[in-house]
C-alpha positions in Angstrom: 75.3 57.9 -20.2 75.4 56.2 -16.9 72.4 54.0 -16.2 70.2 54.9 -13.3 70.2 51.9 -10.9 67.8 53.4 -8.4 65.5 50.6 -7.1 61.7 50.9 -7.1 60.3 50.9 -3.6 58.8 47.6 -2.5 55.6 49.2 -1.4 54.9 50.5 -4.9 55.3 47.0 -6.3 52.9 45.5 -3.8 50.4 48.2 -4.5 50.5 47.5 -8.2 50.0 43.8 -7.6 47.1 44.3 -5.3 45.4 46.6 -7.8 45.9 44.0 -10.6 44.4 41.2 -8.4 41.3 43.4 -7.5 40.8 44.2 -11.2 40.8 40.5 -12.1 38.3 39.6 -9.4 36.0 42.5 -10.4 36.2 41.4 -14.0 35.4 37.8 -13.2 32.5 38.8 -11.1 31.1 41.2 -13.7 31.5 38.6 -16.4 29.5 36.0 -14.4 26.8 38.5 -13.6 26.5 39.3 -17.2 26.2 35.7 -18.1 23.5 35.1 -15.5 21.6 38.1 -16.6 21.6 36.9 -20.2 20.0 33.5 -19.3 16.2 33.2 -19.5 14.5 33.8 -16.1 13.6 30.5 -14.3 16.0 28.3 -16.4 17.9 27.0 -13.4 14.8 26.6 -11.4 13.3 24.6 -14.2 16.3 22.3 -14.3 15.7 21.3 -10.6 11.9 20.8 -10.9 10.4 17.3 -11.1 8.5 17.2 -14.3 7.0 13.9 -13.7 5.7 13.4 -10.1 6.2 9.7 -10.4 9.8 10.0 -11.6 11.7 12.7 -9.7 14.6 14.2 -11.7 17.8 14.6 -9.6 20.5 16.8 -11.1 23.8 17.7 -9.5 27.0 19.4 -10.6 29.0 17.1 -8.4 30.6 14.0 -9.9 28.2 11.5 -8.3 28.2 7.8 -9.4 25.3 6.8 -11.6 24.3 4.0 -9.1 24.0 6.5 -6.3 21.7 8.7 -8.4 19.5 5.7 -9.3 19.3 4.7 -5.6 18.4 8.3 -4.7 15.6 8.3 -7.3 14.3 5.0 -6.0 14.1 6.2 -2.5 12.4 9.4 -3.6 9.9 7.4 -5.5 9.1 5.2 -2.5 8.5 8.1 -0.2 5.7 9.2 -2.4 4.0 5.8 -2.6 1.2 5.2 0.0 1.7 2.5 2.5 0.1 -0.8 1.5 -3.0 -1.9 3.5 -2.4 -5.2 5.3 -5.3 -7.6 4.8 -6.2 -9.7 7.9 -6.9 -13.3 7.1 -10.4 -14.1 8.7 -9.3 -17.6 9.5 -6.2 -16.5 11.4 -8.2 -13.8 13.1 -10.9 -16.2 14.4 -8.3 -18.8 15.5 -6.5 -16.0 17.4 -9.7 -14.9 19.1 -10.5 -18.5 20.1 -7.0 -18.9 21.6 -7.4 -15.7 23.5 -10.8 -16.7 24.8 -9.6 -20.0 26.3 -6.5 -18.3 27.7 -8.9 -16.0 29.5 -10.8 -19.0 30.9 -7.6 -20.6 32.1 -7.1 -17.6 34.5 -10.6 -17.8 36.0 -10.8 -19.1 39.6 -13.8 -21.4 38.9 -11.8 -23.1 36.2 -8.8 -23.5 38.6 -11.2 -25.0 41.1 -12.0 -27.8 38.6 -8.4 -28.9 38.7 -8.4 -29.9 35.0 -5.6 -32.2 33.7 -5.2 -30.0 30.7 -5.8 -26.4 29.6 -9.4 -25.4 28.6 -8.6 -25.2 24.9 -7.4 -28.8 24.9 -10.5 -29.9 26.9 -12.7 -28.0 24.4 -11.1 -29.8 21.4 -11.6 -33.2 23.1 -15.3 -32.5 23.8 -15.9 -31.2 20.2 -14.3 -34.3 18.8 -16.6 -36.6 20.8 -19.7 -34.6 20.0 -18.8 -34.6 16.2 -18.4 -38.4 16.2 -21.7 -39.0 17.9 -24.2 -36.4 16.6 -27.9 -36.6 17.6 -30.8 -37.2 15.2 -32.2 -33.8 14.2 -35.8 -35.2 13.9 -37.9 -38.1 14.9 -40.2 -37.1 17.7 -42.8 -39.4 16.1 -40.5 -42.4 16.4 -40.3 -44.9 19.3 -40.2 -43.7 22.9 -36.8 -45.3 23.2 -35.5 -42.9 20.5 -37.0 -39.9 22.3 -35.4 -40.9 25.6 -32.0 -41.3 24.0 -32.3 -37.8 22.6 -33.4 -36.4 26.0 -30.4 -37.8 27.7 -28.1 -37.4 24.7 -25.3 -35.3 26.3 -25.3 -37.6 29.4 -24.7 -40.5 27.1 -21.9 -39.0 25.0 -20.0 -37.0 27.6 -18.6 -38.1 31.0 -19.2 -36.3 34.3 -16.0 -34.2 34.2 -16.8 -33.0 30.7 -20.3 -32.1 31.6 -19.1 -30.3 34.8 -16.7 -28.2 32.7 -19.5 -27.2 30.3 -21.9 -26.4 33.1 -19.2 -24.3 35.0 -18.5 -22.2 31.9 -22.2 -21.6 31.2 -23.1 -20.8 34.8 -20.2 -18.3 35.2 -20.2 -16.7 31.8 -23.9 -16.6 31.0 -24.4 -13.1 32.5 -21.2 -11.5 31.2 -19.9 -11.9 27.7 -21.9 -14.9 26.4 -23.3 -13.0 23.4 -19.9 -12.2 21.9 -18.7 -15.6 22.8 -21.4 -17.4 20.9 -21.0 -15.1 17.9 -17.3 -16.0 17.9 -18.1 -19.7 18.0 -20.7 -19.3 15.3 -18.1 -17.6 13.0 -15.5 -20.3 13.8 -18.0 -23.0 13.0 -19.3 -21.5 9.7 -16.4 -19.8 7.9 -16.3 -21.8 4.6 -12.8 -20.6 3.6 -11.2 -22.0 6.7 -10.0 -25.6 6.9 -10.8 -27.8 9.9 -7.8 -26.4 11.8 -4.4 -28.0 12.4 -5.9 -30.9 14.3 -9.2 -31.1 12.4 -11.3 -30.1 15.3 -13.8 -27.8 13.6 -17.0 -29.8 13.0 -18.3 -30.1 9.4 -21.4 -28.1 8.4 -23.4 -31.3 8.4 -22.6 -31.9 12.1 -23.6 -28.3 12.9 -26.9 -29.0 11.0 -27.6 -32.1 13.1 -27.1 -30.3 16.4 -29.2 -27.3 15.2 -32.0 -29.6 14.2 -31.7 -31.3 17.5 -32.2 -28.1 19.5 -35.0 -26.8 17.3 -36.9 -29.9 16.3 -36.7 -32.5 18.9 -38.1 -32.9 22.4 -34.7 -33.8 23.9 -33.0 -30.7 22.4 -35.8 -28.3 23.3 -36.1 -29.6 26.9 -32.3 -29.2 27.3 -32.6 -25.5 26.2 -35.5 -24.8 28.6 -33.3 -25.9 31.5 -30.7 -23.2 30.6 -30.8 -19.5 31.5 -33.2 -17.5 29.2 -30.6 -15.6 27.3 -28.6 -18.8 26.7 -31.7 -20.5 25.4 -32.6 -17.6 23.0 -29.1 -17.3 21.7 -28.6 -21.0 21.0 -32.1 -21.1 19.3 -31.1 -18.0 17.2 -27.8 -19.5 15.9 -29.5 -22.8 15.3 -32.0 -21.0 13.1 -29.2 -19.3 11.2 -27.6 -22.7 10.5 -30.8 -24.4 9.3 -31.5 -21.4 7.1 -28.1 -21.7 5.5 -28.7 -25.4 5.0 -31.9 -24.4 3.1 -30.0 -22.0 0.9 -27.4 -24.6 0.1 -30.0 -27.3 -0.5 -28.7 -29.3 2.5 -31.8 -29.4 4.7 -32.0 -33.1 4.3 -34.6 -33.5 7.1 -36.8 -30.8 5.8 -36.8 -28.9 9.0 -39.3 -25.9 8.9 -38.1 -23.0 10.9 -40.7 -20.5 9.8 -43.0 -21.0 12.8 -40.0 -20.7 15.2 -38.9 -17.3 13.7 -42.0 -15.4 15.0 -41.7 -16.9 18.5 -38.0 -16.2 18.8 -38.3 -12.6 17.5 -41.0 -11.9 20.1 -38.9 -13.4 22.9 -35.8 -11.4 21.9 -37.7 -8.1 21.5 -39.0 -8.4 25.1 -35.7 -9.6 26.6 -34.1 -6.8 28.7 -30.5 -8.1 28.6 -29.7 -8.6 24.9 -26.7 -6.4 23.9 -27.1 -7.2 20.1 -30.9 -7.3 20.1 -31.3 -5.1 17.0 -28.9 -7.2 15.0 -30.7 -10.4 15.9 -34.1 -8.9 15.0 -32.9 -7.5 11.7 -31.5 -10.9 10.7 -34.7 -12.7 11.7 -36.7 -10.3 9.6 -34.5 -11.0 6.6 -34.9 -14.8 7.1 -38.7 -14.4 7.4 -38.8 -12.3 4.2 -36.8 -15.0 2.4 -39.3 -17.7 3.2 -42.3 -15.5 2.7 -41.2 -14.6 -0.8 -41.0 -18.3 -1.7 -44.4 -19.4 -0.5 
């Protein structure tokens, strides 16, 4: 027989190929769906959940280097950690406040009018150094008249005219503004035990502070000096002098045996009736605590 060489139409071949491809695709899809349906519900979700909040589990089907995964876990861990609280060093803080205070004074017109040869902080350091080298006697009213007169004119003997003029200018111009906060700052600067004497050793020792406190509270010269100052200045210097003598008592360093108990009542009464004391309640509370301290030991 003669072979039939009639060719199959091209469109029929393409149709058969297309049907075969569709059948393969459908089979693959149905096969994957069956596999997914056969897995326990939530399995894939469980694989992506962090089981330990502190150590996130990171999974990926991609070919990711191990170092990259470790870095990603490290970053994820850091995001969950709280930011550390920065502690402020009290010594650095008080030194910063002192610098800001004297920078403020440098801009004041009355300071400029003095035509100082240096800035106010340098002038302050020089005055503190001179006063620390030559402290007054914190007692001795019963001694010779010569001793009493030396105490009365103490500051005039130790400081020169320009230094006294600088101090008087600051007291006169700042007494009615921010003198309370200023003196509190100086008191903290003077009494923070954990701080050293500063880069130039200008902070006086506690013993020096004790001598001056006794001078203001316990001598005719110191008391007469305070009574020539504005009322609020007198009360504040007396208050901080009491705090220092009290601290000396606690530390067993009240070498002159200065008794501040009689002064507490007078000072509390004066402060309570003073109309311009911003921190009045704080002062009265501290004086009450000091009074209770001595009362409990008598």
